[in-house]
N, C-alpha and C positions, 0 to 999 in steps of 0.2 A: 096704549099698548099691553096687553095682556102676556106679558113674558117673564120668565124666572128671573132674568137678571134685568134689573131696572137701571139705566144709564142717567145719571144725575150730574151735569157737568158745570164747574164752577164758573164764574165768570173768566178768570184767569186762563182756564184750560179750554173754552171756548173760543177764548181769542189768539192763545196761542195755535189752536187748530186751523182755524181762519187763516193765520198767518200763514202756515206751513202749506195750506192749498194754496192761498197767493203767491206765494214766493214760487213753489212748483220746483224747489232745487233738491229734490229727494228721490227716493225710488217710487217707483207709480204705484205700489202696491200701499206704500205708508199714505200717500196722498189719498188713495180711496179708501182707507181704512179710516183715516180723518174725516171724509166725507160722511160714510157711515157712522162715526162716531155721534156728529154734529146731528144726524136724523134720528139717531137712537135717543138723544137726550129729551126730556120728558118737560118739553116746554109745550104750551099751548100752540105755537106754528106747527108742531111737528106731529100732530095728533093723526093728520091725514097720512102719514108716512107709516104704512104697513110694510113686512117682511117680503112681500110680492111686489109692492112698488119700488123699496129699495133692490130687490133682484134684478128687477126690469131697467132700473135705473143706473144700477152699478156694475151689474152684470157678475153677481155675488150668488152663490146659493145661500138657502135659510141658514143652514149648517154654519156656514161662513159668518155670517152676520150674528149667530148667535155666539158663536166663540169669540168675537171679537167684544161683545159686550160682556161676555163672563171674564175674558181676560181684564176688560178695565174696571169691573166690580172688584175681582179677585185682586188684581196685580197692579193696578195704576194706568194712567193714561201710555206710558212708552211701551209697556206690555202689549197694548191693545194696538197700538200702531204696529208693532213687528210682528212677525210672523211665528207660528206656534216652535215653542223649542224643540227640536230635534233630539229623540234620546233612542238610545240600541241603536246607532250607527256605527258601531264600532266594526272592524272587518276581524272575522275569524282566521284568515291566514296574515300572520305579521311574519316577519322574516324569520325567525326562529320555524314557525309551521312550515315556511317555504323551504327551509333547507332541510329538514325532515323529510318533505315531499320528494326532493330532488334524490336525498339519499337512498329513500328507498326506491325509486324509478330506477336508479342508476344499480341497485342490489343485484344478486342472483335472483331470478323469479322463484317463488313458492313451490313446493314440490308437488309435481304432477302438471305443472304449468310452465309453457314456452316463454312467458313474458309476463308481467303486471298489468294488469286491467285499470282503470280510472278506479272502480269499485272496490277492487282488491286494496289498492292503496289508500284509500278512504276509509276501509274496513282496518287496516293494520295501524293507522294513525289512532282508531279508537282504541284498539285493542293495545297500545302501546300508551295510551292515556296522554298523548299530546293535545288531543281536542276531546272535547265530549260528543260531538258529534259536527259531520262534515259530508255535504254533499260530494259527487263524484263530479259534478260540473264546479266547484269550486277548485275540485284538485287539476282538472282539465284546463282552468282558466290560469293556473298556478303553471302548468307544464307549457303551456302556450305562450305566456310572458317571458318563458327561460329559453325557447326556443328548443324546447327538448322534446322529441317526438319518441313515444313508444313505439312507434310502427317500424321504424328504422333499424336495421342489424347492429350497425354502427352507429350511435347518438354523438360520437366526439367528445364521450366521457374520458375513455383512456382508450391508448392503443389497441389496435386487433393483438391476439396472443401469438399469431404465426408471423408477424413482423419482425425483424432485428434491427434493433437499436444501435 
């Protein structure tokens, strides 16, 4: 196979992968990755295994096959058996930002407005330096989660002004 990442398994790695497949007591993707690694191995029996054949046999895209080979060559067997590490999966709206969203939504509307819009709240968060950027959808999801409606006249935040307590 003429590919950028050449997979050459040791006898121990090959035995470990075959045992993993035979036992079948792990996640399905790990078994599939083990099968692909065994077919990527540069041994004479695997010469007929092209990316297209592997794609059909294991229902994996050529990109996935290439990434498995890359992770094996660069990081080892365990990295190749696992999934790609998820990076940049943090949420912009944590408890601190959520508190600011609620505080802004419950405050008096800006000059010339009857109430806060989602975009106005997002713009105010950026203006105050609470976040670098945020979408009105993120603001909506936060308000939806707190059951705070911008459309209601009385949203349960404070008692009405005309009521005697």
